[in-house]
C-alpha positions as CSV (number, residue, x, y, z in Angstrom):
1,M,-25.1,108.4,13.2
2,N,-27.0,104.9,12.0
3,S,-28.3,104.5,8.7
4,C,-30.3,101.8,8.2
5,N,-31.5,99.7,5.5
6,G,-33.7,102.1,2.7
7,S,-33.6,104.8,5.2
8,S,-33.3,107.5,2.7
9,S,-36.7,106.1,0.8
10,V,-38.1,104.9,3.9
11,L,-40.7,107.6,3.9
12,Q,-43.0,108.5,0.6
13,Q,-45.7,111.2,0.3
14,Q,-49.3,109.5,-0.3
15,N,-52.6,111.2,-0.3
16,D,-51.6,114.0,2.4
17,K,-49.8,111.4,4.7
18,V,-46.7,109.8,5.1
19,R,-46.3,106.0,5.2
20,I,-43.8,103.3,5.2
21,K,-42.8,101.1,2.3
22,E,-43.6,97.8,2.7
23,D,-40.3,96.8,1.3
24,T,-38.8,98.6,3.9
25,E,-36.9,96.8,7.3
26,M,-37.3,99.2,10.0
27,V,-34.9,99.0,13.1
28,I,-35.7,100.1,16.6
29,Q,-32.0,102.4,17.6
30,S,-31.5,103.5,20.8
31,N,-32.1,107.2,20.0
32,M,-35.9,106.5,19.7
33,S,-38.4,107.0,22.8
34,S,-40.4,103.9,24.1
35,N,-43.9,106.2,23.3
36,A,-42.6,106.2,19.6
37,I,-41.7,102.6,19.3
38,V,-44.7,101.4,21.2
39,E,-47.0,103.8,19.0
40,V,-45.4,102.5,15.6
41,W,-45.2,98.2,17.1
42,A,-47.5,98.1,19.9
43,D,-46.4,94.2,20.5
44,T,-43.1,96.6,22.3
45,E,-45.2,97.3,25.3
46,E,-44.7,94.3,27.2
47,V,-41.5,94.4,26.9
48,F,-40.9,98.0,28.5
49,N,-43.5,97.4,31.1
50,K,-41.0,93.7,31.9
51,Y,-38.1,96.3,32.5
52,N,-40.1,98.8,34.4
53,I,-39.0,101.6,31.9
54,P,-41.4,104.2,31.6
55,F,-43.3,105.7,28.4
56,T,-41.8,108.9,27.6
57,N,-40.8,110.8,24.7
58,L,-36.9,110.3,26.0
59,M,-34.8,108.3,23.7
60,L,-33.7,105.0,25.0
61,E,-30.2,105.9,25.1
62,T,-30.6,108.5,27.9
63,L,-33.2,106.1,30.0
64,V,-31.6,102.9,30.3
65,E,-28.3,102.2,31.6
66,T,-25.4,101.4,28.8
67,E,-25.0,98.3,29.5
68,F,-28.3,96.9,29.2
69,L,-29.3,98.7,26.2
70,P,-27.7,96.5,23.2
71,L,-30.0,93.3,25.0
72,L,-33.2,95.6,25.5
73,L,-32.5,96.8,21.5
74,Q,-32.2,93.4,21.1
75,E,-35.1,91.9,22.0
76,L,-37.5,94.8,21.0
77,N,-35.9,94.4,17.7
78,S,-37.0,90.1,18.0
79,I,-40.4,91.2,18.6
80,V,-41.0,93.3,15.6
81,G,-38.5,90.8,13.3
82,S,-35.9,93.1,12.5
83,S,-32.1,93.1,13.0
84,T,-29.6,95.5,14.2
85,A,-27.3,94.1,11.6
86,T,-29.6,95.9,9.0
87,C,-27.8,99.2,10.1
88,I,-24.5,100.4,9.6
89,E,-22.7,102.7,12.0
90,G,-21.6,106.1,10.9
91,G,-23.7,105.7,7.6
């Protein structure tokens, strides 16, 4: 499991709504679905369309070939201004 920068305090409750803290950098990961990613980062839709990746609730790691997955994640994170370097394996 990956632990991303600030993930333990990413969410906070305010007015019965969960929101992401503005100072927290979120990273797109292989255990996220294309639907969830596009819902949060609309700009990523063009990448999924470019590679004919369907919009579904399945995790990317089940949709995308293992060899292509790191490149896809890098491109998606580049669009949203995040880096997989902020994640710590096994953290």
